[in-house]
Each structure stands twice: as C-alpha cells, then as structure tokens.
C-alpha positions in Angstrom: -21.1 -1.8 -17.6 -18.7 -3.7 -15.4 -20.1 -2.2 -12.2 -23.6 -3.1 -13.4 -22.4 -6.7 -14.1 -20.9 -6.9 -10.6 -24.0 -5.7 -8.9 -26.2 -8.2 -10.8 -23.8 -11.0 -9.9 -24.0 -10.0 -6.3 -27.8 -9.9 -6.4 -27.8 -13.4 -7.9 -25.5 -14.7 -5.2 -27.6 -13.2 -2.5 -30.8 -14.8 -3.9 -29.0 -18.1 -4.2 -27.7 -18.1 -0.6 -31.1 -17.1 0.8 -32.8 -19.9 -1.2 -30.1 -22.3 0.0 -30.9 -21.3 3.6 -34.6 -21.9 3.0 -33.9 -25.3 1.6 -31.8 -26.1 4.7 -34.7 -25.1 7.0 -37.2 -27.2 5.0 -34.8 -30.1 5.3 -34.5 -30.0 9.1 -32.8 -26.8 9.9 -30.0 -24.5 8.9 -27.0 -23.0 10.7 -28.4 -19.5 9.9 -31.6 -20.5 11.7 -29.8 -20.8 15.0 -30.4 -18.3 17.8 -27.9 -15.6 18.1 -26.0 -13.6 15.5 -27.9 -12.8 12.3 -25.9 -12.6 9.1 -27.4 -9.2 8.2 -26.1 -7.8 11.5 -22.4 -8.4 10.6 -20.6 -5.1 9.8 -17.3 -5.5 8.1 -14.5 -2.9 8.3 -12.2 -3.3 5.3 -9.4 -1.2 3.9 -5.7 -1.2 5.1 -3.9 -1.1 8.3 -3.0 2.3 9.8 -6.1 3.8 8.2 -8.0 4.5 11.5 -9.8 1.2 11.8 -8.9 0.9 15.5 -10.4 4.3 16.1 -13.5 3.6 14.0 -14.2 0.2 15.7 -13.7 1.7 19.1 -16.4 4.3 18.5 -18.7 1.7 17.0 -18.0 -0.7 19.9 -19.5 1.9 22.3 -22.9 1.7 20.8 -25.7 -0.3 22.4 -26.1 -3.8 21.1 -22.7 -3.6 19.3 -19.8 -6.0 19.9 -16.4 -6.1 18.2 -14.6 -9.0 16.6 -11.0 -7.9 16.5 -9.1 -8.9 13.4 -10.1 -12.6 13.0 -8.0 -12.7 9.9 -10.6 -14.9 8.1 -10.0 -12.7 5.0 -6.4 -13.7 5.0 -7.2 -17.3 5.5 -9.3 -17.6 2.4 -8.2 -14.6 0.4 -4.4 -15.3 0.3 -5.0 -19.0 -0.5 -7.4 -18.2 -3.3 -5.4 -15.3 -4.7 -2.2 -17.4 -4.8 -3.9 -20.2 -6.8 -3.0 -20.5 -10.5 -5.7 -19.7 -13.0 -5.7 -23.3 -14.2 -6.4 -24.5 -10.6 -9.3 -22.2 -10.2 -10.9 -23.7 -13.3 -10.6 -27.2 -11.9 -13.3 -29.0 -9.9 -10.6 -30.9 -8.2 -9.3 -27.6 -6.5 -11.1 -27.0 -3.2 -12.0 -23.5 -4.4 -12.4 -24.3 -8.1 -15.0 -22.3 -10.1 -17.1 -25.4 -10.9 -17.8 -25.9 -7.2 -18.0 -22.2 -6.3 -21.5 -22.5 -4.8 -20.5 -25.2 -2.4 -17.3 -23.6 -1.0 -18.9 -20.1 -0.9 -21.6 -21.5 1.4 -18.8 -23.2 3.4 -17.1 -19.9 3.9 -20.4 -18.5 5.1 -20.9 -21.2 7.7 -17.2 -21.0 8.8 -17.5 -17.3 9.4 -20.9 -17.4 11.2 -19.9 -20.4 13.4 -16.6 -18.8 14.3 -18.3 -15.5 15.2 -20.8 -17.3 17.4 -18.1 -19.2 19.2 -16.0 -16.0 19.6 -19.0 -14.0 20.8 -21.3 -16.5 22.5 -23.5 -13.9 24.1 -24.5 -12.3 20.8 -28.3 -12.0 20.5 -30.4 -11.7 17.3 -30.7 -7.9 17.8 -26.9 -7.4 18.3 -24.5 -6.1 15.7 -21.0 -7.6 15.3 -18.4 -5.1 14.0 -15.6 -7.1 12.4 -12.4 -5.1 12.2 -10.6 -6.8 9.3 -8.2 -4.4 7.5 -5.4 -6.8 7.3 -7.7 -9.5 5.9 -9.0 -7.2 3.2 -7.5 -9.4 0.5 -10.4 -11.8 1.2 -13.1 -9.1 1.2 -14.6 -10.1 -2.2 -15.1 -13.7 -1.1 -16.4 -12.7 2.3 -19.0 -10.3 0.9 -19.9 -12.9 -1.7 -20.5 -15.5 1.0 -22.4 -13.0 3.2 -24.2 -10.7 0.8 -26.7 -9.5 3.3 -24.0 -8.3 5.7 -22.9 -4.6 5.8 -19.6 -3.1 4.8 -17.5 -0.2 5.6 -14.7 0.7 3.1 -12.2 2.8 5.1 -9.5 4.5 3.1 -6.7 6.8 3.9 -4.1 8.6 1.8 -1.6 5.8 1.0 1.4 8.1 1.6 0.2 8.7 5.2 -0.4 5.0 5.7 3.1 4.1 4.5 4.8 6.8 6.5 3.0 5.7 9.6 4.0 2.1 9.1 7.6 3.1 8.3 7.8 5.1 11.6 6.3 2.2 13.6 8.6 -0.4 12.1 11.9 1.4 12.9 14.0 0.0 15.7 12.5 0.8 19.1 9.1 1.7 17.8 5.8 -0.1 18.7 5.6 -2.2 15.5 9.2 -3.1 15.6 8.8 -4.5 19.2 5.6 -6.3 18.1 7.4 -7.8 15.1 10.3 -9.0 17.3 7.9 -10.9 19.5 6.0 -12.4 16.5 9.0 -13.1 14.3 8.0 -10.6 11.6 11.4 -10.0 9.9 10.2 -7.4 7.4 10.5 -4.7 10.2 14.3 -4.8 9.8 14.0 -3.3 6.4 12.6 0.0 7.8 16.2 0.8 9.1 18.3 -1.3 6.6 16.5 -0.4 3.4 13.8 2.2 4.0 13.1 2.7 0.3 12.6 -1.0 -0.2 10.3 -1.1 2.9 8.2 1.8 1.5 7.9 -0.1 -1.8 6.6 -3.3 -0.1 4.2 -1.4 2.1 2.8 0.5 -0.9 2.2 -2.7 -2.7 0.4 -4.1 0.4 -1.8 -1.0 0.5 -2.7 -1.5 -3.2 -3.4 -5.2 -2.6 -5.6 -4.7 0.5 -7.4 -1.6 -0.4 -7.8 -2.6 -4.0 -9.5 -5.9 -3.0 -11.7 -4.0 -0.5 -12.7 -1.6 -3.3 -13.7 -4.5 -5.6 -15.8 -6.0 -2.8 -17.4 -2.6 -2.2 -18.3 -2.1 -5.9 -19.8 -5.6 -6.1 -21.8 -5.5 -2.9 -25.5 -5.0 -3.4 -26.3 -4.5 0.3 -25.8 -1.8 2.9 -22.4 -0.2 2.6 -20.6 3.1 3.2 -17.3 4.6 2.1 -15.3 6.5 4.8 -12.2 8.6 4.2 -10.0 8.9 7.3 -9.5 12.5 6.5 -13.3 13.2 6.6 -13.5 11.3 9.8 -10.8 13.4 11.3 -12.3 16.8 10.2 -15.9 16.0 11.2 -16.0 12.9 13.3 -19.6 13.1 14.6 -21.0 14.2 11.2 -19.2 11.3 9.5 -20.3 8.8 12.1 -23.9 9.9 11.6 -23.6 9.4 7.9 -22.0 6.0 8.4 -24.9 4.7 10.5 -27.5 6.2 8.1 -25.9 4.5 5.1 -25.6 1.2 6.9 -29.2 1.4 8.0 -28.5 1.0 11.7 -30.4 3.2 14.2 -28.3 4.4 17.1 -28.9 6.7 20.0 -27.7 10.2 19.1 -26.4 11.1 22.6 -24.6 7.7 22.8 -22.9 8.4 19.5 -21.8 11.9 20.7 -20.3 10.3 23.9 -18.5 7.7 21.9 -17.0 10.3 19.6 -15.9 12.4 22.6 -14.5 9.4 24.5 -12.3 8.3 21.6 -11.2 11.7 20.4 -7.5 12.4 19.7 -7.5 15.0 22.5 -8.6 12.4 25.0 -5.8 9.9 24.3 -3.2 10.2 27.2 -0.2 12.3 26.1 2.3 9.6 27.1 0.6 7.2 24.5 1.0 9.6 21.6 3.9 10.6 19.4 6.7 9.4 17.1 7.3 5.6 17.4 4.0 5.0 19.2 0.8 3.4 18.1 -1.1 6.7 18.3 1.3 8.8 16.3 -0.1 12.1 14.8 -3.8 11.8 14.4 -3.5 14.2 11.4 -3.4 14.1 7.6 -0.6 15.1 5.3 2.2 14.3 7.6 3.8 12.3 4.8 5.2 15.5 3.4 7.6 15.7 6.3 8.1 12.0 6.9 8.9 10.6 3.5 11.7 11.6 1.2 10.7 12.9 -2.2 11.8 9.6 -3.8 9.7 7.6 -1.2 6.7 9.7 -1.9 7.1 9.1 -5.7 7.4 5.3 -5.0 4.1 5.3 -3.2 2.4 7.5 -5.7 3.5 5.3 -8.6 2.4 2.0 -7.0 -0.9 3.2 -5.7 -1.8 5.5 -8.6 -5.2 3.9 -9.4 -6.4 4.4 -5.8 -4.9 7.8 -5.5 -6.7 8.9 -8.6 -10.0 7.7 -7.3 -9.9 8.8 -3.7 -7.4 11.6 -3.7 -7.4 13.2 -7.2 -6.4 16.7 -6.1 -3.6 15.9 -3.6 
C-alpha cells in the first residue's frame, strides 16, 4: 500500500507541475518554455560513491546527443538542509522548506536545477540528454525527483561491503582519496589509518543514507527509471546498457553503444592507472572478503542490513 501511495503522490505532483508550467506560459512565458534543455531529457544517476557511477556516466557520455553534468551537488544543497531540519520546522510555513509552502519551494528547486543546467551546459539543444552524475548528492534525490517528475532516473547500487572497502583503501595515507582530501581539507580521511573500524562505520552509514534516499526516490518516481547493480554491469556490460536505455525509453545507436562499452572497459584502462590505492582499483566484485576484517564486514552488514536484504539477499 505504501508503494501505491507514493506512486499516486508522484503522479499528483507531476500533474501539478505540468499545470503550473501551462499557467506560466499562459501568463507570458515559463522558464521551462525556453529553448534548450527539456526537463524530460534530464537523466539522474543516484546511489553512492564508489559504485561505478564514473564508469556508467563515461559510457553514457559517449552517446550521440548526450552531455554530462559532473556532480553538481544540488542534491546535497537541498537534501542535507531539508533532512537536518526538525520536524516542527518542516510543519511551519515560516520555514523556507515548510510543508505548507511545499508547492512553491518544489517549483523553485525545479527552476534552480534547470537554470543551473542551462548555464553549465549552454549548448544543450531540445533533443539533447543531460546525464547528471549525482551519487554524492543522493540524499536529495527524493526532492529532486519530486521537483522534476518527468525526468529519468538510474538507481545504481553496489554491494556496500565492496563500496566501503574501496573507500577505505582510497582514504589511507598515500592513496588517491587521501591526497584529494588533503587538498580539500577533508579530515575524515585520517581515520582510515588511525581508526579503521570507526572509518568503516561512518562510511557504512553514509552508504545507508545515500542509497536509502535514492531507493525512496526510485520507489516514488512514476516516470522512466531503471535499477542497475554494479555486479550485473560488470558481468554483462553491453547487455545491461541495452536494458538501461530500453527502460529509460531513450533510443541509441547500437554500434555506438558497443564502441562506448569497449572504450571504457576495465581492460582498456592503462595499467599504471589501476591497482591498490588508485582511483581504478579492482574492477571486480567480492573483494571485500580480502580487504575487510571479519569485524569490519559485520559492521557494514549490520548498518546496511535493509539494503543488503533487498539487493543482495544471498550474499
């Protein structure tokens, strides 16, 4: 019943936003009426970091009439702020994202995203697709999909134990994420060496938060969407990509898709860019068995149990 309720709510929001756009055009024009990107041609990639989102968006970015918007973090902008608000705040019309004014600020999010996309990609035409890689903004996925109900969504998931082990490796001193964190002032990286079990616990909670929010958005979304497991993408990349485009309702050239898959295959990544401590690490599934201690594996399994049960019930 809950899934039915969410779908009906999504349909209602979509009808409202489309009627709101029509009213805008009748009253002298709407932002959605501008030339360029069409809202239905926005394709979101939500999930979690280290789940293969870079790989997926690289292949999609090779397709004709496809452009990529690389982690705009708009989901973090709205999602973190909204999620951190107290329940009492959300019920108040005085709060900028209060429930009584939800229609207004949802439409504002819509305009904010579309305007930002058009400025970031000024050459987008009405027949172009914008692939938005936003795994680290997935906490805002429910709000973004509510604001843009006609856009398309990819829910990308990966075994949380592999995700956490990958982040743990990258955050250790001398590895790629550690160096990146040093430049950006991200202090959490130090925990990978000083308190690895604590680091694992934090990253498991991040996975639950991000992927859980993306899953809620996916369940509520009434438009075109597709669920992709990293493990399936790895085993049968071309077949999975064909399914992705079929479920998203986007026609692509078959030969072009084959070339994109081949170009971005694990085997074609230069050897010096792959390995422990590097961005391209293993390109395989199940490595957590060697990378995590038994206690660390139990920590991840305990924290992410609801998502493990749904996506990886037999592992």
